[in-house]
Every structure is written in C-alpha cells, then in structure tokens.
mmCIF file as Biopython writes it, N, C-alpha, C and O atoms, coordinates in Angstrom:
data_model
#
loop_
_atom_site.group_PDB
_atom_site.id
_atom_site.type_symbol
_atom_site.label_atom_id
_atom_site.label_alt_id
_atom_site.label_comp_id
_atom_site.label_asym_id
_atom_site.label_entity_id
_atom_site.label_seq_id
_atom_site.pdbx_PDB_ins_code
_atom_site.Cartn_x
_atom_site.Cartn_y
_atom_site.Cartn_z
_atom_site.occupancy
_atom_site.B_iso_or_equiv
_atom_site.auth_seq_id
_atom_site.auth_asym_id
_atom_site.pdbx_PDB_model_num
ATOM 1   N N  . UNK A ? 1  ? 163.997 -4.699  75.694 1.0 0.0 1  A 1 
ATOM 2   C CA . UNK A ? 1  ? 163.672 -6.088  75.444 1.0 0.0 1  A 1 
ATOM 3   C C  . UNK A ? 1  ? 162.187 -6.335  75.711 1.0 0.0 1  A 1 
ATOM 4   O O  . UNK A ? 1  ? 161.559 -7.137  75.021 1.0 0.0 1  A 1 
ATOM 5   N N  . UNK A ? 2  ? 161.641 -5.670  76.678 1.0 0.0 2  A 1 
ATOM 6   C CA . UNK A ? 2  ? 160.235 -5.861  77.006 1.0 0.0 2  A 1 
ATOM 7   C C  . UNK A ? 2  ? 160.024 -6.999  77.982 1.0 0.0 2  A 1 
ATOM 8   O O  . UNK A ? 2  ? 160.802 -7.952  78.024 1.0 0.0 2  A 1 
ATOM 9   N N  . UNK A ? 3  ? 158.969 -6.892  78.765 1.0 0.0 3  A 1 
ATOM 10  C CA . UNK A ? 3  ? 158.710 -7.889  79.813 1.0 0.0 3  A 1 
ATOM 11  C C  . UNK A ? 3  ? 158.486 -9.291  79.254 1.0 0.0 3  A 1 
ATOM 12  O O  . UNK A ? 3  ? 158.995 -10.268 79.803 1.0 0.0 3  A 1 
ATOM 13  N N  . UNK A ? 4  ? 157.727 -9.392  78.166 1.0 0.0 4  A 1 
ATOM 14  C CA . UNK A ? 4  ? 157.431 -10.710 77.610 1.0 0.0 4  A 1 
ATOM 15  C C  . UNK A ? 4  ? 158.684 -11.385 77.062 1.0 0.0 4  A 1 
ATOM 16  O O  . UNK A ? 4  ? 158.918 -12.567 77.315 1.0 0.0 4  A 1 
ATOM 17  N N  . UNK A ? 5  ? 159.480 -10.643 76.319 1.0 0.0 5  A 1 
ATOM 18  C CA . UNK A ? 5  ? 160.718 -11.205 75.772 1.0 0.0 5  A 1 
ATOM 19  C C  . UNK A ? 5  ? 161.691 -11.555 76.898 1.0 0.0 5  A 1 
ATOM 20  O O  . UNK A ? 5  ? 162.378 -12.574 76.832 1.0 0.0 5  A 1 
ATOM 21  N N  . UNK A ? 6  ? 161.750 -10.718 77.923 1.0 0.0 6  A 1 
ATOM 22  C CA . UNK A ? 6  ? 162.640 -10.987 79.053 1.0 0.0 6  A 1 
ATOM 23  C C  . UNK A ? 6  ? 162.208 -12.266 79.766 1.0 0.0 6  A 1 
ATOM 24  O O  . UNK A ? 6  ? 163.045 -13.082 80.151 1.0 0.0 6  A 1 
ATOM 25  N N  . UNK A ? 7  ? 160.906 -12.434 79.938 1.0 0.0 7  A 1 
ATOM 26  C CA . UNK A ? 7  ? 160.399 -13.653 80.580 1.0 0.0 7  A 1 
ATOM 27  C C  . UNK A ? 7  ? 160.769 -14.884 79.751 1.0 0.0 7  A 1 
ATOM 28  O O  . UNK A ? 7  ? 161.159 -15.911 80.308 1.0 0.0 7  A 1 
ATOM 29  N N  . UNK A ? 8  ? 160.648 -14.786 78.418 1.0 0.0 8  A 1 
ATOM 30  C CA . UNK A ? 8  ? 161.047 -15.902 77.551 1.0 0.0 8  A 1 
ATOM 31  C C  . UNK A ? 8  ? 162.538 -16.192 77.677 1.0 0.0 8  A 1 
ATOM 32  O O  . UNK A ? 8  ? 162.946 -17.351 77.743 1.0 0.0 8  A 1 
ATOM 33  N N  . UNK A ? 9  ? 163.349 -15.138 77.710 1.0 0.0 9  A 1 
ATOM 34  C CA . UNK A ? 9  ? 164.792 -15.293 77.841 1.0 0.0 9  A 1 
ATOM 35  C C  . UNK A ? 9  ? 165.133 -15.988 79.163 1.0 0.0 9  A 1 
ATOM 36  O O  . UNK A ? 9  ? 165.938 -16.919 79.196 1.0 0.0 9  A 1 
ATOM 37  N N  . UNK A ? 10 ? 164.513 -15.526 80.244 1.0 0.0 10 A 1 
ATOM 38  C CA . UNK A ? 10 ? 164.798 -16.114 81.555 1.0 0.0 10 A 1 
ATOM 39  C C  . UNK A ? 10 ? 164.390 -17.583 81.601 1.0 0.0 10 A 1 
ATOM 40  O O  . UNK A ? 10 ? 165.103 -18.410 82.171 1.0 0.0 10 A 1 
ATOM 41  N N  . UNK A ? 11 ? 163.251 -17.906 81.005 1.0 0.0 11 A 1 
ATOM 42  C CA . UNK A ? 11 ? 162.808 -19.305 80.985 1.0 0.0 11 A 1 
ATOM 43  C C  . UNK A ? 11 ? 163.780 -20.151 80.156 1.0 0.0 11 A 1 
ATOM 44  O O  . UNK A ? 11 ? 164.145 -21.254 80.564 1.0 0.0 11 A 1 
ATOM 45  N N  . UNK A ? 12 ? 164.194 -19.646 79.010 1.0 0.0 12 A 1 
ATOM 46  C CA . UNK A ? 12 ? 165.095 -20.402 78.137 1.0 0.0 12 A 1 
ATOM 47  C C  . UNK A ? 12 ? 166.448 -20.627 78.784 1.0 0.0 12 A 1 
ATOM 48  O O  . UNK A ? 12 ? 167.037 -21.697 78.630 1.0 0.0 12 A 1 
ATOM 49  N N  . UNK A ? 13 ? 166.944 -19.640 79.501 1.0 0.0 13 A 1 
ATOM 50  C CA . UNK A ? 13 ? 168.279 -19.769 80.078 1.0 0.0 13 A 1 
ATOM 51  C C  . UNK A ? 13 ? 168.303 -20.631 81.338 1.0 0.0 13 A 1 
ATOM 52  O O  . UNK A ? 13 ? 169.352 -20.800 81.960 1.0 0.0 13 A 1 
ATOM 53  N N  . UNK A ? 14 ? 167.182 -21.158 81.701 1.0 0.0 14 A 1 
ATOM 54  C CA . UNK A ? 14 ? 167.136 -22.139 82.791 1.0 0.0 14 A 1 
ATOM 55  C C  . UNK A ? 14 ? 167.229 -23.570 82.260 1.0 0.0 14 A 1 
ATOM 56  O O  . UNK A ? 14 ? 167.293 -24.524 83.035 1.0 0.0 14 A 1 
ATOM 57  N N  . UNK A ? 15 ? 167.235 -23.705 80.962 1.0 0.0 15 A 1 
ATOM 58  C CA . UNK A ? 15 ? 167.314 -25.011 80.308 1.0 0.0 15 A 1 
ATOM 59  C C  . UNK A ? 15 ? 168.766 -25.272 79.899 1.0 0.0 15 A 1 
ATOM 60  O O  . UNK A ? 15 ? 169.299 -24.560 79.048 1.0 0.0 15 A 1 
ATOM 61  N N  . UNK A ? 16 ? 169.409 -26.273 80.485 1.0 0.0 16 A 1 
ATOM 62  C CA . UNK A ? 16 ? 170.819 -26.545 80.166 1.0 0.0 16 A 1 
ATOM 63  C C  . UNK A ? 16 ? 171.065 -26.785 78.673 1.0 0.0 16 A 1 
ATOM 64  O O  . UNK A ? 16 ? 172.125 -26.412 78.171 1.0 0.0 16 A 1 
ATOM 65  N N  . UNK A ? 17 ? 170.128 -27.392 77.956 1.0 0.0 17 A 1 
ATOM 66  C CA . UNK A ? 17 ? 170.312 -27.624 76.529 1.0 0.0 17 A 1 
ATOM 67  C C  . UNK A ? 17 ? 170.307 -26.308 75.754 1.0 0.0 17 A 1 
ATOM 68  O O  . UNK A ? 17 ? 171.038 -26.159 74.775 1.0 0.0 17 A 1 
ATOM 69  N N  . UNK A ? 18 ? 169.494 -25.365 76.187 1.0 0.0 18 A 1 
ATOM 70  C CA . UNK A ? 18 ? 169.482 -24.050 75.547 1.0 0.0 18 A 1 
ATOM 71  C C  . UNK A ? 18 ? 170.814 -23.353 75.758 1.0 0.0 18 A 1 
ATOM 72  O O  . UNK A ? 18 ? 171.384 -22.794 74.821 1.0 0.0 18 A 1 
ATOM 73  N N  . UNK A ? 19 ? 171.310 -23.385 76.986 1.0 0.0 19 A 1 
ATOM 74  C CA . UNK A ? 19 ? 172.612 -22.767 77.283 1.0 0.0 19 A 1 
ATOM 75  C C  . UNK A ? 19 ? 173.701 -23.423 76.453 1.0 0.0 19 A 1 
ATOM 76  O O  . UNK A ? 19 ? 174.567 -22.733 75.915 1.0 0.0 19 A 1 
ATOM 77  N N  . UNK A ? 20 ? 173.671 -24.733 76.341 1.0 0.0 20 A 1 
ATOM 78  C CA . UNK A ? 20 ? 174.662 -25.445 75.529 1.0 0.0 20 A 1 
ATOM 79  C C  . UNK A ? 20 ? 174.601 -24.958 74.082 1.0 0.0 20 A 1 
ATOM 80  O O  . UNK A ? 20 ? 175.642 -24.691 73.481 1.0 0.0 20 A 1 
ATOM 81  N N  . UNK A ? 21 ? 173.412 -24.839 73.522 1.0 0.0 21 A 1 
ATOM 82  C CA . UNK A ? 21 ? 173.264 -24.350 72.154 1.0 0.0 21 A 1 
ATOM 83  C C  . UNK A ? 21 ? 173.786 -22.938 71.987 1.0 0.0 21 A 1 
ATOM 84  O O  . UNK A ? 21 ? 174.426 -22.627 70.982 1.0 0.0 21 A 1 
ATOM 85  N N  . UNK A ? 22 ? 173.522 -22.082 72.958 1.0 0.0 22 A 1 
ATOM 86  C CA . UNK A ? 22 ? 174.008 -20.700 72.895 1.0 0.0 22 A 1 
ATOM 87  C C  . UNK A ? 22 ? 175.536 -20.675 72.885 1.0 0.0 22 A 1 
ATOM 88  O O  . UNK A ? 22 ? 176.144 -19.939 72.109 1.0 0.0 22 A 1 
ATOM 89  N N  . UNK A ? 23 ? 176.141 -21.470 73.738 1.0 0.0 23 A 1 
ATOM 90  C CA . UNK A ? 23 ? 177.606 -21.505 73.816 1.0 0.0 23 A 1 
ATOM 91  C C  . UNK A ? 23 ? 178.214 -22.098 72.549 1.0 0.0 23 A 1 
ATOM 92  O O  . UNK A ? 23 ? 179.262 -21.641 72.091 1.0 0.0 23 A 1 
ATOM 93  N N  . UNK A ? 24 ? 177.567 -23.109 71.984 1.0 0.0 24 A 1 
ATOM 94  C CA . UNK A ? 24 ? 178.074 -23.693 70.739 1.0 0.0 24 A 1 
ATOM 95  C C  . UNK A ? 24 ? 178.048 -22.670 69.606 1.0 0.0 24 A 1 
ATOM 96  O O  . UNK A ? 24 ? 178.934 -22.668 68.752 1.0 0.0 24 A 1 
ATOM 97  N N  . UNK A ? 25 ? 177.040 -21.804 69.594 1.0 0.0 25 A 1 
ATOM 98  C CA . UNK A ? 25 ? 176.978 -20.756 68.575 1.0 0.0 25 A 1 
ATOM 99  C C  . UNK A ? 25 ? 178.162 -19.800 68.720 1.0 0.0 25 A 1 
ATOM 100 O O  . UNK A ? 25 ? 178.765 -19.406 67.722 1.0 0.0 25 A 1 
ATOM 101 N N  . UNK A ? 26 ? 178.499 -19.427 69.953 1.0 0.0 26 A 1 
ATOM 102 C CA . UNK A ? 26 ? 179.672 -18.567 70.174 1.0 0.0 26 A 1 
ATOM 103 C C  . UNK A ? 26 ? 180.951 -19.286 69.765 1.0 0.0 26 A 1 
ATOM 104 O O  . UNK A ? 26 ? 181.832 -18.684 69.150 1.0 0.0 26 A 1 
ATOM 105 N N  . UNK A ? 27 ? 181.058 -20.576 70.104 1.0 0.0 27 A 1 
ATOM 106 C CA . UNK A ? 27 ? 182.257 -21.326 69.726 1.0 0.0 27 A 1 
ATOM 107 C C  . UNK A ? 27 ? 182.416 -21.373 68.213 1.0 0.0 27 A 1 
ATOM 108 O O  . UNK A ? 27 ? 183.524 -21.220 67.699 1.0 0.0 27 A 1 
ATOM 109 N N  . UNK A ? 28 ? 181.322 -21.583 67.505 1.0 0.0 28 A 1 
ATOM 110 C CA . UNK A ? 28 ? 181.384 -21.623 66.039 1.0 0.0 28 A 1 
ATOM 111 C C  . UNK A ? 28 ? 181.854 -20.283 65.495 1.0 0.0 28 A 1 
ATOM 112 O O  . UNK A ? 28 ? 182.630 -20.233 64.541 1.0 0.0 28 A 1 
ATOM 113 N N  . UNK A ? 29 ? 181.383 -19.195 66.101 1.0 0.0 29 A 1 
ATOM 114 C CA . UNK A ? 29 ? 181.779 -17.864 65.640 1.0 0.0 29 A 1 
ATOM 115 C C  . UNK A ? 29 ? 183.272 -17.629 65.752 1.0 0.0 29 A 1 
ATOM 116 O O  . UNK A ? 29 ? 183.849 -16.909 64.937 1.0 0.0 29 A 1 
ATOM 117 N N  . UNK A ? 30 ? 183.895 -18.217 66.734 1.0 0.0 30 A 1 
ATOM 118 C CA . UNK A ? 30 ? 185.338 -18.041 66.929 1.0 0.0 30 A 1 
ATOM 119 C C  . UNK A ? 30 ? 186.151 -19.150 66.279 1.0 0.0 30 A 1 
ATOM 120 O O  . UNK A ? 30 ? 187.378 -19.073 66.226 1.0 0.0 30 A 1 
ATOM 121 N N  . UNK A ? 31 ? 185.481 -20.171 65.790 1.0 0.0 31 A 1 
ATOM 122 C CA . UNK A ? 31 ? 186.186 -21.305 65.191 1.0 0.0 31 A 1 
ATOM 123 C C  . UNK A ? 31 ? 185.879 -21.439 63.724 1.0 0.0 31 A 1 
ATOM 124 O O  . UNK A ? 31 ? 186.441 -20.728 62.891 1.0 0.0 31 A 1 
ATOM 125 N N  . UNK A ? 32 ? 184.974 -22.362 63.406 1.0 0.0 32 A 1 
ATOM 126 C CA . UNK A ? 32 ? 184.699 -22.697 62.014 1.0 0.0 32 A 1 
ATOM 127 C C  . UNK A ? 32 ? 184.128 -21.516 61.234 1.0 0.0 32 A 1 
ATOM 128 O O  . UNK A ? 32 ? 184.468 -21.342 60.063 1.0 0.0 32 A 1 
ATOM 129 N N  . UNK A ? 33 ? 183.263 -20.693 61.852 1.0 0.0 33 A 1 
ATOM 130 C CA . UNK A ? 33 ? 182.732 -19.527 61.136 1.0 0.0 33 A 1 
ATOM 131 C C  . UNK A ? 33 ? 183.858 -18.580 60.739 1.0 0.0 33 A 1 
ATOM 132 O O  . UNK A ? 33 ? 183.882 -18.065 59.621 1.0 0.0 33 A 1 
ATOM 133 N N  . UNK A ? 34 ? 184.781 -18.356 61.654 1.0 0.0 34 A 1 
ATOM 134 C CA . UNK A ? 34 ? 185.908 -17.461 61.345 1.0 0.0 34 A 1 
ATOM 135 C C  . UNK A ? 34 ? 186.776 -18.058 60.247 1.0 0.0 34 A 1 
ATOM 136 O O  . UNK A ? 34 ? 187.223 -17.343 59.351 1.0 0.0 34 A 1 
ATOM 137 N N  . UNK A ? 35 ? 187.015 -19.361 60.311 1.0 0.0 35 A 1 
ATOM 138 C CA . UNK A ? 35 ? 187.801 -20.032 59.276 1.0 0.0 35 A 1 
ATOM 139 C C  . UNK A ? 35 ? 187.136 -19.837 57.910 1.0 0.0 35 A 1 
ATOM 140 O O  . UNK A ? 35 ? 187.806 -19.521 56.926 1.0 0.0 35 A 1 
ATOM 141 N N  . UNK A ? 36 ? 185.821 -20.028 57.859 1.0 0.0 36 A 1 
ATOM 142 C CA . UNK A ? 36 ? 185.106 -19.854 56.584 1.0 0.0 36 A 1 
ATOM 143 C C  . UNK A ? 36 ? 185.187 -18.407 56.097 1.0 0.0 36 A 1 
ATOM 144 O O  . UNK A ? 36 ? 185.353 -18.165 54.901 1.0 0.0 36 A 1 
ATOM 145 N N  . UNK A ? 37 ? 185.072 -17.455 57.008 1.0 0.0 37 A 1 
ATOM 146 C CA . UNK A ? 37 ? 185.199 -16.039 56.627 1.0 0.0 37 A 1 
ATOM 147 C C  . UNK A ? 37 ? 186.575 -15.752 56.022 1.0 0.0 37 A 1 
ATOM 148 O O  . UNK A ? 37 ? 186.687 -15.070 55.003 1.0 0.0 37 A 1 
ATOM 149 N N  . UNK A ? 38 ? 187.620 -16.282 56.664 1.0 0.0 38 A 1 
ATOM 150 C CA . UNK A ? 38 ? 188.975 -16.053 56.165 1.0 0.0 38 A 1 
ATOM 151 C C  . UNK A ? 38 ? 189.177 -16.689 54.792 1.0 0.0 38 A 1 
ATOM 152 O O  . UNK A ? 38 ? 189.828 -16.103 53.928 1.0 0.0 38 A 1 
ATOM 153 N N  . UNK A ? 39 ? 188.623 -17.889 54.586 1.0 0.0 39 A 1 
ATOM 154 C CA . UNK A ? 39 ? 188.712 -18.541 53.277 1.0 0.0 39 A 1 
ATOM 155 C C  . UNK A ? 39 ? 188.000 -17.708 52.214 1.0 0.0 39 A 1 
ATOM 156 O O  . UNK A ? 39 ? 188.505 -17.551 51.103 1.0 0.0 39 A 1 
ATOM 157 N N  . UNK A ? 40 ? 186.831 -17.176 52.556 1.0 0.0 40 A 1 
ATOM 158 C CA . UNK A ? 40 ? 186.100 -16.325 51.611 1.0 0.0 40 A 1 
ATOM 159 C C  . UNK A ? 40 ? 186.895 -15.077 51.268 1.0 0.0 40 A 1 
ATOM 160 O O  . UNK A ? 40 ? 186.959 -14.687 50.102 1.0 0.0 40 A 1 
ATOM 161 N N  . UNK A ? 41 ? 187.502 -14.446 52.262 1.0 0.0 41 A 1 
ATOM 162 C CA . UNK A ? 41 ? 188.298 -13.238 52.009 1.0 0.0 41 A 1 
ATOM 163 C C  . UNK A ? 41 ? 189.472 -13.550 51.078 1.0 0.0 41 A 1 
ATOM 164 O O  . UNK A ? 41 ? 189.728 -12.817 50.122 1.0 0.0 41 A 1 
ATOM 165 N N  . UNK A ? 42 ? 190.181 -14.645 51.368 1.0 0.0 42 A 1 
ATOM 166 C CA . UNK A ? 42 ? 191.320 -15.019 50.520 1.0 0.0 42 A 1 
ATOM 167 C C  . UNK A ? 42 ? 190.880 -15.278 49.083 1.0 0.0 42 A 1 
ATOM 168 O O  . UNK A ? 42 ? 191.616 -14.987 48.140 1.0 0.0 42 A 1 
ATOM 169 N N  . UNK A ? 43 ? 189.679 -15.823 48.922 1.0 0.0 43 A 1 
ATOM 170 C CA . UNK A ? 43 ? 189.162 -16.127 47.583 1.0 0.0 43 A 1 
ATOM 171 C C  . UNK A ? 43 ? 188.540 -14.906 46.917 1.0 0.0 43 A 1 
ATOM 172 O O  . UNK A ? 43 ? 188.119 -14.972 45.762 1.0 0.0 43 A 1 
ATOM 173 N N  . UNK A ? 44 ? 188.482 -13.785 47.646 1.0 0.0 44 A 1 
ATOM 174 C CA . UNK A ? 44 ? 187.920 -12.569 47.078 1.0 0.0 44 A 1 
ATOM 175 C C  . UNK A ? 44 ? 186.404 -12.535 47.073 1.0 0.0 44 A 1 
ATOM 176 O O  . UNK A ? 44 ? 185.798 -11.689 46.415 1.0 0.0 44 A 1 
ATOM 177 N N  . UNK A ? 45 ? 185.790 -13.454 47.805 1.0 0.0 45 A 1 
ATOM 178 C CA . UNK A ? 45 ? 184.325 -13.473 47.854 1.0 0.0 45 A 1 
ATOM 179 C C  . UNK A ? 45 ? 183.816 -12.409 48.817 1.0 0.0 45 A 1 
ATOM 180 O O  . UNK A ? 45 ? 184.398 -12.190 49.880 1.0 0.0 45 A 1 
ATOM 181 N N  . UNK A ? 46 ? 182.737 -11.757 48.440 1.0 0.0 46 A 1 
ATOM 182 C CA . UNK A ? 46 ? 182.111 -10.730 49.273 1.0 0.0 46 A 1 
ATOM 183 C C  . UNK A ? 46 ? 180.611 -10.971 49.342 1.0 0.0 46 A 1 
ATOM 184 O O  . UNK A ? 46 ? 180.044 -11.650 48.486 1.0 0.0 46 A 1 
ATOM 185 N N  . UNK A ? 47 ? 179.981 -10.424 50.348 1.0 0.0 47 A 1 
ATOM 186 C CA . UNK A ? 47 ? 178.530 -10.509 50.479 1.0 0.0 47 A 1 
ATOM 187 C C  . UNK A ? 47 ? 177.916 -9.781  49.290 1.0 0.0 47 A 1 
ATOM 188 O O  . UNK A ? 47 ? 178.294 -8.647  48.997 1.0 0.0 47 A 1 
ATOM 189 N N  . UNK A ? 48 ? 176.984 -10.412 48.610 1.0 0.0 48 A 1 
ATOM 190 C CA . UNK A ? 48 ? 176.418 -9.860  47.381 1.0 0.0 48 A 1 
ATOM 191 C C  . UNK A ? 48 ? 175.030 -9.240  47.576 1.0 0.0 48 A 1 
ATOM 192 O O  . UNK A ? 48 ? 174.436 -8.761  46.609 1.0 0.0 48 A 1 
ATOM 193 N N  . UNK A ? 49 ? 174.511 -9.239  48.788 1.0 0.0 49 A 1 
ATOM 194 C CA . UNK A ? 49 ? 173.182 -8.671  49.027 1.0 0.0 49 A 1 
ATOM 195 C C  . UNK A ? 49 ? 173.317 -7.430  49.919 1.0 0.0 49 A 1 
ATOM 196 O O  . UNK A ? 49 ? 174.316 -7.280  50.624 1.0 0.0 49 A 1 
ATOM 197 N N  . UNK A ? 50 ? 172.326 -6.551  49.890 1.0 0.0 50 A 1 
ATOM 198 C CA . UNK A ? 50 ? 172.366 -5.396  50.797 1.0 0.0 50 A 1 
ATOM 199 C C  . UNK A ? 50 ? 172.480 -5.883  52.247 1.0 0.0 50 A 1 
ATOM 200 O O  . UNK A ? 50 ? 171.803 -6.828  52.651 1.0 0.0 50 A 1 
ATOM 201 N N  . UNK A ? 51 ? 173.324 -5.239  52.999 1.0 0.0 51 A 1 
ATOM 202 C CA . UNK A ? 51 ? 173.603 -5.686  54.364 1.0 0.0 51 A 1 
ATOM 203 C C  . UNK A ? 51 ? 173.641 -4.495  55.312 1.0 0.0 51 A 1 
ATOM 204 O O  . UNK A ? 51 ? 174.205 -3.449  54.991 1.0 0.0 51 A 1 
ATOM 205 N N  . UNK A ? 52 ? 173.041 -4.662  56.472 1.0 0.0 52 A 1 
ATOM 206 C CA . UNK A ? 52 ? 173.098 -3.664  57.529 1.0 0.0 52 A 1 
ATOM 207 C C  . UNK A ? 52 ? 173.808 -4.308  58.710 1.0 0.0 52 A 1 
ATOM 208 O O  . UNK A ? 52 ? 173.363 -5.339  59.215 1.0 0.0 52 A 1 
ATOM 209 N N  . UNK A ? 53 ? 174.898 -3.715  59.149 1.0 0.0 53 A 1 
ATOM 210 C CA . UNK A ? 53 ? 175.642 -4.230  60.300 1.0 0.0 53 A 1 
ATOM 211 C C  . UNK A ? 53 ? 175.593 -3.201  61.413 1.0 0.0 53 A 1 
ATOM 212 O O  . UNK A ? 53 ? 175.852 -2.018  61.193 1.0 0.0 53 A 1 
ATOM 213 N N  . UNK A ? 54 ? 175.260 -3.656  62.598 1.0 0.0 54 A 1 
ATOM 214 C CA . UNK A ? 54 ? 175.220 -2.798  63.772 1.0 0.0 54 A 1 
ATOM 215 C C  . UNK A ? 54 ? 176.289 -3.266  64.744 1.0 0.0 54 A 1 
ATOM 216 O O  . UNK A ? 54 ? 176.429 -4.466  64.983 1.0 0.0 54 A 1 
ATOM 217 N N  . UNK A ? 55 ? 177.050 -2.322  65.313 1.0 0.0 55 A 1 
ATOM 218 C CA . UNK A ? 55 ? 178.136 -2.646  66.224 1.0 0.0 55 A 1 
ATOM 219 C C  . UNK A ? 55 ? 177.919 -1.924  67.541 1.0 0.0 55 A 1 
ATOM 220 O O  . UNK A ? 55 ? 177.330 -0.844  67.583 1.0 0.0 55 A 1 
ATOM 221 N N  . UNK A ? 56 ? 178.388 -2.513  68.583 1.0 0.0 56 A 1 
ATOM 222 C CA . UNK A ? 56 ? 178.326 -1.907  69.902 1.0 0.0 56 A 1 
ATOM 223 C C  . UNK A ? 56 ? 179.578 -1.065  70.139 1.0 0.0 56 A 1 
ATOM 224 O O  . UNK A ? 56 ? 180.658 -1.391  69.646 1.0 0.0 56 A 1 
ATOM 225 N N  . UNK A ? 57 ? 179.424 0.003   70.888 1.0 0.0 57 A 1 
ATOM 226 C CA . UNK A ? 57 ? 180.590 0.804   71.266 1.0 0.0 57 A 1 
ATOM 227 C C  . UNK A ? 57 ? 181.367 0.163   72.403 1.0 0.0 57 A 1 
ATOM 228 O O  . UNK A ? 57 ? 182.551 0.448   72.583 1.0 0.0 57 A 1 
ATOM 229 N N  . UNK A ? 58 ? 180.709 -0.708  73.180 1.0 0.0 58 A 1 
ATOM 230 C CA . UNK A ? 58 ? 181.360 -1.344  74.331 1.0 0.0 58 A 1 
ATOM 231 C C  . UNK A ? 58 ? 181.253 -2.867  74.193 1.0 0.0 58 A 1 
ATOM 232 O O  . UNK A ? 58 ? 180.448 -3.512  74.865 1.0 0.0 58 A 1 
ATOM 233 N N  . UNK A ? 59 ? 182.076 -3.416  73.316 1.0 0.0 59 A 1 
ATOM 234 C CA . UNK A ? 59 ? 182.054 -4.847  73.059 1.0 0.0 59 A 1 
ATOM 235 C C  . UNK A ? 59 ? 183.483 -5.276  72.748 1.0 0.0 59 A 1 
ATOM 236 O O  . UNK A ? 59 ? 184.330 -4.435  72.445 1.0 0.0 59 A 1 
ATOM 237 N N  . UNK A ? 60 ? 183.751 -6.553  72.819 1.0 0.0 60 A 1 
ATOM 238 C CA . UNK A ? 60 ? 185.097 -7.044  72.512 1.0 0.0 60 A 1 
ATOM 239 C C  . UNK A ? 60 ? 185.203 -7.578  71.088 1.0 0.0 60 A 1 
ATOM 240 O O  . UNK A ? 60 ? 186.224 -8.164  70.728 1.0 0.0 60 A 1 
ATOM 241 N N  . UNK A ? 61 ? 184.163 -7.386  70.267 1.0 0.0 61 A 1 
ATOM 242 C CA . UNK A ? 61 ? 184.169 -7.927  68.920 1.0 0.0 61 A 1 
ATOM 243 C C  . UNK A ? 61 ? 185.323 -7.384  68.085 1.0 0.0 61 A 1 
ATOM 244 O O  . UNK A ? 61 ? 185.927 -8.123  67.307 1.0 0.0 61 A 1 
ATOM 245 N N  . UNK A ? 62 ? 185.627 -6.122  68.238 1.0 0.0 62 A 1 
ATOM 246 C CA . UNK A ? 62 ? 186.726 -5.524  67.469 1.0 0.0 62 A 1 
ATOM 247 C C  . UNK A ? 62 ? 188.055 -6.203  67.795 1.0 0.0 62 A 1 
ATOM 248 O O  . UNK A ? 62 ? 188.865 -6.430  66.896 1.0 0.0 62 A 1 
ATOM 249 N N  . UNK A ? 63 ? 188.289 -6.527  69.055 1.0 0.0 63 A 1 
ATOM 250 C CA . UNK A ? 63 ? 189.532 -7.202  69.431 1.0 0.0 63 A 1 
ATOM 251 C C  . UNK A ? 63 ? 189.552 -8.646  68.906 1.0 0.0 63 A 1 
ATOM 252 O O  . UNK A ? 63 ? 190.614 -9.167  68.563 1.0 0.0 63 A 1 
ATOM 253 N N  . UNK A ? 64 ? 188.387 -9.283  68.844 1.0 0.0 64 A 1 
ATOM 254 C CA . UNK A ? 64 ? 188.326 -10.660 68.369 1.0 0.0 64 A 1 
ATOM 255 C C  . UNK A ? 64 ? 188.552 -10.745 66.865 1.0 0.0 64 A 1 
ATOM 256 O O  . UNK A ? 64 ? 189.111 -11.726 66.375 1.0 0.0 64 A 1 
ATOM 257 N N  . UNK A ? 65 ? 188.123 -9.732  66.136 1.0 0.0 65 A 1 
ATOM 258 C CA . UNK A ? 65 ? 188.224 -9.768  64.678 1.0 0.0 65 A 1 
ATOM 259 C C  . UNK A ? 65 ? 189.262 -8.812  64.210 1.0 0.0 65 A 1 
ATOM 260 O O  . UNK A ? 65 ? 189.497 -8.696  63.007 1.0 0.0 65 A 1 
#
C-alpha cells in the first residue's frame, strides 16, 4: 500500500462519514447490486468489454456469491 496511501487510509477511516460510505458500498454489494446482477443473468446479459477479475485465496466472496 505504501506509507503515503496508508496515511491517507488512516486519516479517512477516522471520519465517520467516510466509514458510513464504505459500509453503504458493502451493503449495496449484498443487496441492490446483487439483485441487479441476478436480473442481468436471467435476461442473458453479459459484460461486453474486456474484463480482468482478481480474486483472493482467503476471502468470503465465494461463499457470498
């Protein structure tokens, strides 16, 4: 991450509004974003641009999706 980016992260995470925004993004991912993804799949829609996806070996994303 680097010292400068880490310092920015630490400063941002001391702001309650920033934390609220971060949590709302996670909530959307498990709520409305997932609903939209499922609707797209049912409709047969797929991503039409080149895409690179990176996954962690130690994450709970696989269980969530």
